[in-house]
C-alpha positions as CSV (number, residue, x, y, z in Angstrom):
1,M,21.7,-21.8,48.1
2,R,24.3,-19.5,46.2
3,R,25.8,-22.8,44.1
4,H,22.6,-23.4,42.9
5,G,20.5,-20.1,41.8
6,W,23.0,-19.7,38.9
7,P,20.9,-22.5,36.7
8,V,17.6,-20.9,37.4
9,L,17.9,-17.7,36.8
10,A,19.8,-18.9,33.5
11,V,16.4,-20.5,32.7
12,V,14.7,-17.6,34.1
13,A,16.9,-15.7,31.3
14,I,16.5,-17.4,28.6
15,A,12.8,-17.6,29.1
16,M,13.1,-14.0,28.6
17,L,14.7,-13.6,25.8
18,L,12.5,-16.2,24.5
19,V,9.7,-13.9,25.0
20,V,11.3,-11.1,23.7
21,I,12.0,-12.4,20.5
22,T,8.9,-13.9,20.0
23,A,7.1,-10.6,20.4
24,Q,9.1,-8.7,17.5
25,H,8.3,-11.4,15.5
26,R,5.1,-10.9,15.6
27,A,5.4,-7.0,15.5
28,L,7.5,-8.1,12.0
29,E,4.7,-10.1,10.7
30,A,2.5,-7.3,11.6
31,A,4.1,-4.4,10.4
32,R,4.9,-6.5,7.1
33,A,1.6,-7.7,6.3
34,E,0.6,-4.0,6.5
35,H,3.1,-2.7,4.4
36,D,1.8,-5.9,1.5
37,H,-1.8,-3.7,2.2
38,R,-0.5,-1.1,1.2
39,M,1.6,-1.8,-1.5
40,A,-1.2,-3.7,-2.9
41,V,-3.8,-0.9,-2.5
42,L,-1.5,1.6,-4.5
43,G,-0.8,-1.0,-6.9
44,Q,-4.5,-1.1,-7.7
45,G,-4.4,2.7,-7.8
46,L,-1.9,2.9,-10.4
47,V,-3.4,0.4,-12.7
48,A,-6.5,2.2,-12.3
49,G,-5.2,5.5,-13.2
50,Q,-2.9,4.7,-16.3
51,Q,-7.0,2.9,-17.3
52,A,-8.5,6.1,-17.2
53,L,-5.0,8.1,-19.1
54,E,-4.9,5.0,-21.6
55,R,-8.5,6.2,-22.4
56,C,-8.3,9.8,-22.5
57,Q,-5.5,9.2,-25.1
58,Q,-7.8,7.4,-26.7
59,V,-11.4,9.8,-26.7
60,A,-8.2,12.2,-27.9
61,R,-7.2,10.4,-30.9
62,R,-10.4,9.3,-32.3
63,D,-11.6,13.5,-32.5
64,P,-9.3,15.9,-32.0
65,Q,-10.4,18.2,-33.5
66,A,-13.4,18.6,-30.6
67,P,-15.0,21.2,-28.9
68,G,-12.7,21.4,-25.9
69,A,-10.1,18.4,-27.1
70,G,-6.6,19.9,-26.4
71,A,-7.6,22.8,-25.0
72,G,-7.2,21.8,-21.7
73,T,-10.9,21.0,-20.8
74,P,-12.1,17.0,-20.2
75,P,-13.3,15.5,-23.7
76,A,-17.4,15.4,-23.2
77,E,-17.1,11.4,-22.3
78,F,-14.8,12.6,-19.6
79,I,-17.3,13.0,-16.1
80,P,-14.4,13.7,-13.4
81,L,-15.2,11.9,-10.2
82,G,-16.9,15.2,-8.4
83,G,-19.2,15.3,-11.5
84,R,-18.9,18.3,-14.0
85,P,-18.5,21.4,-13.6
């Protein structure tokens, strides 16, 4: 029995390695998908921030003498997300 036990042991060891490698591969794919999703959300936020900045700059260029322009207060057209203070 000793002579014929090593092939069975080798098959079991290889099968265990395949299971571990498959599990690691699935975990890596899930992590990559999560990373891609987070980067997409981050990119959308960046684009939205750039668009808001461009709108503010356009308003400031259009009427630089408007009350509050350049004084650190938002222009009349700009309403923050939380509403007016």
